[in-house]
C-alpha positions in Angstrom: 0.0 0.0 0.0 1.4 3.4 -1.0 2.2 5.9 1.7 -0.1 8.8 2.4 0.9 12.3 1.2 1.8 13.5 4.7 4.1 10.6 5.2 5.8 11.3 1.9 6.3 14.9 2.9 7.8 13.7 6.2 10.3 11.5 4.4 11.2 14.3 2.0 11.9 16.5 5.0 13.9 13.7 6.6 16.3 13.3 3.7 16.7 17.1 3.4 17.6 17.3 7.1 20.1 14.5 6.6 21.7 16.4 3.8 21.8 19.6 5.9 23.4 17.7 8.7 26.0 16.3 6.3 26.7 19.8 4.9 27.2 21.3 8.4 29.4 18.3 9.3 31.6 19.1 6.2 31.7 22.7 7.2 33.6 22.0 10.5 36.8 20.8 8.8 36.7 22.9 5.7 35.3 26.1 7.3 33.8 27.4 4.1 30.9 29.9 4.6 29.5 28.7 1.3 29.1 25.2 2.8 27.4 26.6 5.9 25.1 28.7 3.8 24.3 25.7 1.7 23.5 23.7 4.8 21.1 26.4 6.0 19.3 26.4 2.6 19.0 22.6 2.6 17.5 22.7 6.1 15.0 25.3 4.8 14.1 23.1 1.8 13.3 20.3 4.3 11.3 22.7 6.5 8.9 23.5 3.7 7.7 19.9 3.0 7.7 19.3 6.8 5.2 22.1 7.2 3.1 21.0 4.2 3.0 17.5 5.6 1.8 18.7 9.0 -1.1 20.6 7.5 -1.9 17.8 5.1 -2.1 15.3 7.9 -4.4 17.8 9.7 -6.6 17.7 6.6 -6.6 13.9 6.4 -7.3 13.4 10.1 -9.8 16.3 10.3 -8.2 17.4 13.6 -4.9 18.8 14.6 -2.3 15.9 14.2 -1.0 15.8 17.8 -2.8 12.7 19.1 0.2 10.3 19.2 3.9 10.3 19.9 5.0 10.4 16.3 3.1 13.6 15.7 4.4 15.2 18.8 8.0 14.3 18.0 7.6 15.5 14.4 6.3 18.9 15.6 9.2 19.1 18.2 11.7 18.7 15.4 9.8 21.2 13.2 10.1 23.7 16.1 13.9 23.0 16.3 14.3 23.9 12.6 12.2 27.0 13.1 14.4 28.0 16.0 17.4 27.5 13.8 16.0 29.9 11.3 15.3 32.5 14.1 18.8 32.2 15.5 20.4 32.5 12.1 18.4 35.6 11.4 19.2 37.0 14.9 23.0 36.3 14.9 23.6 36.3 11.1 25.7 33.1 11.5 24.5 30.1 9.4 27.0 27.9 11.2 24.6 27.8 14.1 23.3 24.8 12.2 26.4 22.9 13.2 24.8 22.5 16.7 21.2 22.2 15.8 21.2 20.1 12.6 22.4 16.9 14.4 19.6 17.3 17.0 17.0 17.8 14.3 18.1 14.7 12.5 18.1 12.7 15.7 14.5 13.8 16.5 13.4 12.9 13.0 15.0 9.5 13.3 13.1 8.9 16.5 9.8 10.1 14.9 10.4 7.9 11.9 10.6 4.8 14.1 7.3 5.5 15.9 3.8 4.3 14.7 2.4 6.8 12.2 -1.2 5.7 12.0 -3.6 8.6 11.7 -6.3 8.6 14.5 -9.4 9.3 12.5 -11.8 9.2 15.5 -10.6 10.7 18.7 -12.0 9.7 22.1 -14.3 12.3 23.6 -11.6 13.6 25.9 -9.5 14.6 23.0 -12.2 16.4 21.1 -11.4 19.9 22.4 -9.6 22.9 21.0 -8.0 23.3 24.4 -6.1 20.1 23.8 -4.9 21.5 20.5 -3.5 24.6 22.3 -2.1 22.4 25.1 -0.2 19.9 23.0 0.9 22.3 20.2 2.4 24.9 22.6 4.0 22.2 24.8 5.6 20.6 21.7 6.9 23.9 20.4 8.3 24.8 23.8 10.0 21.4 24.1 11.5 22.0 20.6 13.1 25.3 21.8 14.4 23.5 24.9 15.9 20.9 22.6 17.8 23.6 20.7 19.1 25.0 24.0 20.4 21.6 25.0 22.2 21.2 21.7 24.0 24.5 22.1 24.8 23.7 25.7 26.3 20.4 24.6 28.7 22.2 22.2 29.5 24.8 24.8 30.7 22.2 27.3 32.7 20.4 24.6 34.5 23.7 23.7 34.9 24.9 27.2 36.3 21.6 28.4 39.3 21.6 26.2 42.5 20.5 28.0 45.0 23.3 27.9 48.7 22.7 27.7 49.1 24.0 31.3 47.1 21.1 32.6 49.3 18.3 33.9 48.9 14.8 32.7 48.5 13.7 36.3 45.5 16.1 36.8 43.9 14.8 33.6 44.4 11.2 34.6 42.9 11.7 38.0 39.8 13.3 36.5 39.3 10.3 34.1 39.9 7.8 36.9 37.3 9.5 39.2 34.8 9.6 36.4 35.3 5.9 35.5 35.2 4.8 39.1 32.0 6.8 39.8 30.0 5.8 36.7 31.4 2.3 36.0 32.9 1.0 39.2 30.6 2.2 41.9 27.4 1.0 40.3 28.5 -2.6 40.7 29.5 -2.0 44.4 26.2 -0.3 44.9 24.3 -3.3 43.5 26.3 -5.9 45.4 25.8 -4.1 48.7 22.1 -3.8 47.9 21.8 -7.5 47.3 23.6 -8.3 50.6 21.3 -6.2 52.7 18.2 -6.9 50.7 17.7 -3.3 49.7 16.6 -3.8 46.1 13.5 -5.8 45.1 14.6 -9.0 43.3 11.3 -10.9 43.2 10.7 -13.1 40.2 8.0 -10.9 38.9 10.6 -8.2 38.3 11.9 -9.2 34.9 12.6 -8.0 31.4 11.2 -9.8 28.4 13.6 -9.4 25.5 12.1 -10.6 22.2 9.3 -12.2 24.2 11.8 -14.4 26.0 11.6 -13.7 29.8 14.9 -13.1 31.5 14.1 -13.9 35.1 15.5 -12.0 38.1 16.8 -9.0 36.2 14.4 -6.5 37.6 16.3 -5.7 40.8 19.6 -5.5 38.8 18.3 -2.8 36.4 16.5 -1.1 39.2 19.7 -0.8 41.2 21.6 0.8 38.3 18.7 3.1 37.6 18.6 4.4 41.1 22.4 4.8 41.2 22.5 7.0 38.1 21.4 10.3 39.6 23.3 9.5 42.8 26.4 8.8 40.8 26.2 12.0 38.8 25.7 14.0 42.0 28.6 12.3 43.7 30.9 12.7 40.7 30.1 16.4 40.3 30.8 17.1 44.0 34.0 15.0 43.9 35.2 16.7 40.7 34.5 20.2 42.0 36.4 19.6 45.2 39.3 18.0 43.4 39.6 20.8 40.9 39.8 23.4 43.7 43.1 21.9 44.6 44.4 21.2 41.1 46.1 23.5 38.6 45.1 23.9 35.0 42.0 23.1 33.0 40.2 19.7 33.2 38.2 17.7 30.8 35.3 17.8 33.3 32.8 19.8 31.1 33.6 17.6 28.1 33.0 14.5 30.2 29.6 15.9 31.4 28.5 16.7 27.8 29.5 13.3 26.3 28.0 11.5 29.3 24.7 13.3 28.8 24.7 12.8 25.0 25.4 9.1 25.5 22.7 8.6 28.1 20.2 10.6 26.0 20.9 8.3 23.0 20.8 5.2 25.2 17.4 6.4 26.5 16.1 6.9 23.0 17.2 3.5 22.0 15.5 1.8 24.9 12.4 4.0 24.5 12.1 3.0 20.8 12.7 -0.7 21.6 9.9 -0.5 24.2 7.6 1.3 21.8 8.3 -1.3 19.1 7.6 -4.2 21.5 11.2 -5.4 21.2 11.6 -4.9 25.0 8.7 -5.4 27.4 9.2 -4.0 30.9 6.9 -6.0 33.2 7.7 -4.4 36.6 4.4 -3.2 38.0 5.6 -0.9 40.8 7.0 2.5 41.5 10.4 1.1 40.6 9.4 0.7 36.9 11.0 4.0 35.9 14.3 3.0 37.5 14.2 -0.3 35.7 14.0 1.6 32.4 16.8 4.0 33.5 19.0 1.0 34.3 18.4 -0.4 30.8 19.3 3.0 29.3 22.5 3.0 31.5 23.8 -0.1 29.8 22.8 1.1 26.3 24.7 4.3 27.0 28.1 2.7 27.8 29.0 1.7 24.2 27.6 5.0 22.9 29.9 6.8 25.3 33.0 5.0 24.2 32.3 5.8 20.6 31.4 9.5 21.2 34.4 10.0 23.5 36.8 8.5 21.0 35.4 10.7 18.2 35.0 14.0 20.1 38.1 14.0 22.2 40.7 12.8 19.8 40.1 15.5 17.2 40.3 19.3 17.2 37.4 19.8 14.8 35.3 21.6 17.4 38.1 24.0 18.1 37.8 25.0 14.4 34.2 26.3 14.8 34.5 30.1 14.9 31.9 30.6 17.5 33.0 32.0 20.9 31.6 30.8 24.2 29.7 34.0 25.0 27.6 33.6 21.9 26.9 30.0 22.6 25.9 30.9 26.2 23.6 33.7 24.9 21.9 31.3 22.4 21.3 28.8 25.2 19.6 31.5 27.2 17.6 32.9 24.3 16.4 29.4 23.3 15.2 28.7 26.9 13.6 32.2 27.0 11.7 31.3 23.8 10.5 27.9 25.0 9.6 28.9 28.5 6.4 31.0 27.8 5.3 28.5 25.2 5.7 25.6 27.6 4.1 27.6 30.5 1.0 28.4 28.6 0.7 25.1 26.8 1.8 22.4 29.2 0.4 24.0 32.4 -2.4 26.6 31.8 -4.0 25.1 28.7 -3.4 21.6 30.0 -5.2 22.5 33.2 -8.2 24.0 31.4 -8.4 21.0 29.1 -8.2 18.6 32.1 -11.1 20.4 33.7 -13.2 20.2 30.4 -12.3 16.5 29.9 -12.1 15.1 33.4 -13.9 17.7 35.6 -10.9 18.8 37.5 -8.0 21.2 36.8 -5.4 19.0 38.5 -5.5 15.3 39.1 -1.8 14.4 39.9 -1.6 12.4 36.7 2.1 11.3 36.1 2.3 13.5 33.0 0.9 16.5 34.9 3.5 16.0 37.6 6.2 15.6 35.1 5.2 18.8 33.3 5.1 20.7 36.6 8.6 19.5 37.5 10.0 20.5 34.1 8.3 23.9 34.4 9.7 24.4 37.9 13.2 23.4 36.7 13.2 25.9 33.9 11.8 28.6 36.2 14.8 27.9 38.4 17.1 28.1 35.4 15.8 31.6 34.5 15.9 32.7 38.1 19.5 31.5 38.5 20.3 33.4 35.3 18.7 36.6 36.4 19.4 36.7 40.1 22.5 34.5 40.6 24.2 35.3 37.2 24.6 31.6 36.4 26.2 31.5 33.1 28.7 29.3 31.2 29.2 25.7 32.4 26.5 25.9 35.1 23.8 27.1 32.6 24.9 24.5 30.1 24.6 21.7 32.5 21.2 22.9 33.6 20.0 23.0 30.0 21.1 19.5 29.4 19.4 18.2 32.6 16.1 20.0 31.5 16.0 18.3 28.2 16.8 15.0 29.8 13.6 15.5 31.9 11.6 16.3 28.7 12.8 13.0 27.0 11.9 11.1 30.2 8.4 12.7 30.2 8.0 11.9 26.5 8.6 8.2 26.8 7.0 8.1 30.2 3.7 7.1 28.5 5.0 3.6 28.3 5.6 3.0 32.0 3.9 5.7 34.0 0.3 5.2 32.7 -2.4 7.7 33.7 -4.7 9.8 31.5 -1.9 10.5 29.0 -1.2 6.8 28.2 -3.3 6.9 25.0 -0.7 9.1 23.3 
């Protein structure tokens, strides 16, 4: 059966975005403005069919196409491309696409792997224009936050360059502490938990891989999922204290950025495997989220090794003529663009829609709680920027953490349940 016109437009946009990503990747070593401009034009050529496909799908479905995860992710990537155009117009630097084009392509790949069936008949709760406002603005705000995280990632990579004045002993200690914290301690944490009976290891906690149950793995993945935030907190405190007594620059910011990117990709891989029924998480308890995080932890390890070898053994990023102040400003402006969209869409319009659909403005639905946490986080981000003058590495790390929360909320439909499970 032939694909519908909206899906054809999606794939046209997909391949244009891939070409744009390749063009910007070529720009980094050759540093030709012509190549950067060409990349921007190609991204624009992808944006046009992407827009047409969105409205065409709207026409085919007879309602705004935001009723499933594919449509939400597609709109998020559309917003990322729109943000790219706004930033290029504002800063007159097409090479901004070096940071955003890879993110756009990653979002499009994720969308391409999700079910694309059009929902012709919505359930009564979804038949409201308030839902249209709610989901549209939330997706657009999330797209702007995604752009901020992409720029923050590059900021940390560029600011984390190891200077000549840094001793090899200092660098080795940083690497050793990071490896021990994120690779060694999780196993110690798990063994101690097993000894004292801290983690649930009942037989009903298991993972089904390709429909074949793997018994007794629930507690294992839960332990690693719980350790992840603890390990990141411990490593950051340890690293900060160590660097106060060390001379020279450290690869700390670069480690943070690569670790985040690896875990993000690992989480996307696990989320897509769950959505495609390749992995079935059967834990039915409050620990389900930690079981998924533990799976993502192991998926992230090989990704980290690949990214680290690529991004730290080359000087390509140093060749990008974009200073850190501009990157920091773009991070702040992107968050500033996404914050009001997300505030109105995810919170206010969402509350009004909930009252119309379920008879109450707030019901402590998992997705509602997640949206509130994300909103509070970005409110704290902007407060820290205004009042505490948090810039540079601190702002970049916060931006990465915020987008990590958005991805967790996005795939949370598969293991949190609640009123949003239908998406």
